[in-house]
Every structure is written in C-alpha cells, then in structure tokens.
C-alpha positions as CSV (number, residue, x, y, z in Angstrom):
1,M,1.9,24.4,-50.6
2,S,-0.6,26.4,-49.4
3,V,-0.7,28.2,-45.5
4,S,-4.0,28.3,-43.9
5,P,-5.3,31.7,-43.6
6,R,-5.5,31.5,-39.7
7,R,-1.6,30.2,-39.7
8,A,-0.6,33.1,-42.1
9,Q,-2.5,35.5,-39.2
10,I,0.0,34.3,-36.0
11,P,3.6,35.5,-36.0
12,V,6.5,33.1,-35.9
13,G,7.6,34.4,-32.9
14,A,4.5,33.8,-31.1
15,M,3.8,30.1,-32.5
16,Y,7.3,29.6,-30.7
17,R,6.1,30.9,-27.4
18,A,2.8,29.1,-27.1
19,N,4.6,25.6,-27.8
20,L,7.5,26.2,-25.7
21,T,4.7,27.1,-23.3
22,R,3.1,23.6,-23.8
23,Q,6.4,22.0,-23.5
24,W,7.1,23.9,-20.4
25,R,3.8,22.7,-19.2
26,A,4.0,19.0,-20.2
27,A,7.9,18.9,-18.6
28,C,6.3,20.2,-15.6
29,L,3.3,17.5,-15.5
30,G,5.7,15.0,-15.4
31,V,7.9,16.2,-12.8
32,A,5.1,16.4,-10.3
33,C,4.3,12.9,-11.7
34,I,7.2,11.1,-10.8
35,A,7.9,13.3,-7.7
36,G,4.5,12.3,-6.7
37,T,4.7,8.3,-6.6
38,T,6.4,7.7,-3.5
39,A,5.5,4.1,-1.6
40,H,3.7,5.2,1.0
41,A,2.8,8.5,0.6
42,E,-0.9,8.6,-0.5
43,P,-2.9,11.3,-0.2
44,Y,-5.9,9.6,-1.5
45,C,-6.4,7.6,0.9
46,T,-8.4,8.5,4.7
47,R,-7.8,6.8,7.9
48,L,-10.9,5.3,9.1
49,A,-12.0,5.4,12.7
50,F,-11.0,2.3,14.9
51,D,-14.1,0.0,14.5
52,P,-12.8,-3.4,16.1
53,D,-15.9,-5.4,14.0
54,E,-14.9,-4.2,10.9
55,P,-13.8,-5.9,8.7
56,P,-15.2,-8.5,10.1
57,G,-13.6,-11.6,11.2
58,L,-10.2,-9.6,11.0
59,T,-8.4,-11.2,14.3
60,G,-7.3,-14.2,15.2
61,H,-4.3,-16.5,14.1
62,Y,-2.8,-16.4,10.7
63,A,0.0,-18.9,9.2
64,V,2.5,-16.0,7.2
65,I,4.8,-17.2,4.2
66,G,6.9,-14.0,2.6
67,R,9.4,-13.0,0.9
68,H,12.2,-10.3,3.2
69,A,12.5,-7.0,1.2
70,T,16.4,-6.7,0.8
71,T,17.5,-10.2,0.7
72,H,14.4,-11.4,-1.1
73,R,15.0,-14.5,1.4
74,P,11.7,-17.0,1.8
75,Y,10.1,-17.2,5.3
76,T,7.4,-18.7,7.1
77,G,5.4,-17.9,10.6
78,T,2.4,-17.3,12.4
79,L,1.1,-14.2,13.1
80,A,-1.8,-13.2,15.4
81,I,-4.4,-10.4,15.6
82,E,-6.1,-8.6,18.3
83,T,-8.6,-6.0,19.4
84,G,-6.6,-3.0,21.0
85,T,-8.2,0.4,21.9
86,D,-7.6,2.4,18.9
87,T,-5.5,-0.2,16.5
88,F,-5.5,-4.1,15.6
89,V,-2.3,-5.5,17.8
90,L,-0.9,-7.7,16.0
91,V,2.3,-10.1,17.1
92,R,4.4,-12.1,14.2
93,T,6.8,-14.7,14.7
94,I,9.2,-15.7,12.5
95,G,11.9,-17.9,13.0
96,G,11.4,-18.0,16.7
97,R,11.6,-14.0,16.4
98,R,8.7,-12.6,18.1
99,V,7.9,-8.9,16.8
100,E,4.9,-6.6,17.7
101,G,3.0,-4.2,15.8
102,E,-0.5,-2.5,14.7
103,A,-2.8,-2.1,11.8
104,W,-5.6,-0.1,10.8
105,L,-8.1,0.4,7.9
106,E,-8.0,2.8,5.1
107,R,-10.3,4.0,2.3
108,C,-8.2,4.6,-1.0
109,S,-8.5,5.7,-4.5
110,P,-12.2,7.4,-5.7
111,D,-13.5,3.9,-4.9
112,R,-12.8,4.1,-1.5
113,F,-11.7,0.1,-1.5
114,P,-10.0,-1.0,2.0
115,V,-6.5,-1.3,2.5
116,L,-5.4,-2.6,6.1
117,R,-1.9,-0.1,6.9
118,V,0.9,-2.8,9.2
119,R,3.6,-1.6,11.2
120,Y,5.9,-4.0,13.0
121,A,8.1,-2.1,15.7
122,T,10.9,-3.8,14.0
123,T,14.9,-2.4,14.1
124,P,16.4,-0.4,13.0
125,T,13.5,1.5,11.4
126,P,9.8,0.4,11.6
127,E,8.3,-2.0,8.4
128,G,5.3,-0.9,7.0
129,M,3.1,-2.7,4.6
130,S,0.2,-2.6,2.7
131,C,-2.3,-5.3,3.2
132,F,-5.5,-5.9,1.4
133,L,-7.9,-8.5,2.4
134,R,-10.5,-11.0,1.2
135,F,-12.1,-14.1,2.5
136,D,-12.0,-17.5,1.3
137,G,-15.2,-19.7,0.8
138,D,-15.3,-20.6,4.4
139,N,-15.0,-16.9,5.6
140,E,-12.1,-17.0,6.7
141,T,-9.6,-14.3,6.0
142,R,-6.7,-13.9,3.6
143,A,-4.5,-11.0,3.4
144,S,-1.7,-10.2,0.2
145,C,0.6,-7.7,1.9
146,T,3.4,-5.8,0.3
147,T,6.0,-3.3,2.1
148,F,6.2,0.4,1.4
149,D,9.7,0.3,0.1
150,G,7.6,-2.6,-2.7
151,G,10.8,-5.2,-1.9
152,G,8.9,-7.3,0.3
153,L,5.5,-9.0,-0.2
154,E,3.8,-11.3,3.0
155,A,0.4,-13.3,2.6
156,W,-1.4,-14.3,5.7
157,Y,-4.1,-17.8,5.8
158,Q,-6.2,-17.5,8.8
159,S,-6.1,-20.6,10.6
160,D,-6.5,-22.8,14.1
161,P,-3.8,-21.8,16.2
162,A,-3.0,-25.5,17.2
163,S,-2.4,-26.1,13.6
164,S,0.0,-22.9,12.9
165,P,3.6,-23.6,12.2
C-alpha cells in the first residue's frame, strides 16, 4: 500500500484537527438549521404595505371547512372579509361562535410568492394561519390555510352570502 506524497507531508495531528474542525462545523450547521425551523418565524417573508385592492377579489363571503389544531375535529362555517384601515378585517362564524380577526399580505422566499397571514382573536391565545390563495375559473378566490403550529387546516371557498351555510 502506498501513501500519496501529499498525505505523507501532513502530520497525523493536523489531519485529526482538520477532520474535527469539519465535524464541528457540520454539527453547528445542523443545530442552526434545527433551531431556525420554528413554525411562524419566517425571516424570509416581508410584510407588504396595505393595499385594499391587492390581492384582487379577496373581500367577500366564504364557506369554510377545517380541522381543529388540537382536537383534529372537522368543522364548517362562514367567513366574511372586509377592507379595514391597515389590514383586512375577518369575521369567522363556526358553530354559532363568532371570532374576529385580521389579515395582511406578505411576500415570501426568493420567489416572492404571496402569502396571506391571518390572526384570529381567539382565547386564551390568538390563532395564527398562513394561507395560499388561488382563483377558480369563475375568478372566485380559494384559500388553503395551515395554523402556525401545523396542526390545524382551513379551506375557504368564496360564495354568495345567501348560499353560505
């Protein structure tokens, strides 16, 4: 077995230190990646200045279906979105219980895709959601949302207020 001339010139202690340094850097990077993955700490998102016309067609009435974050029980209800002074104003009604909230638009990732951030005034703590918007063939808004803790889901289907459940 032959040893390469380059390897023969490096003392064994230096090879050990270099290897240990690489392992240390990899471990630190791994810890940084794990620590940086909280559900709602997204430094790559930027809140946009409020524009009542952006995204177009967001205001209106919606039918809502969802799954509760902690109990995982399904629910249905209605949602009304109106324009406020510096955010969108939301009123969600599920099982006769009315909850108010607010929403704003952010641009996320290097691709700068739009995300609607929602915060409902629930007790004991506010419920936060990230929603991705789409439009159907009739130009009605659809949204799929997940709670910040990742356990809850909600889908919104824009509808005529008279036909909402």
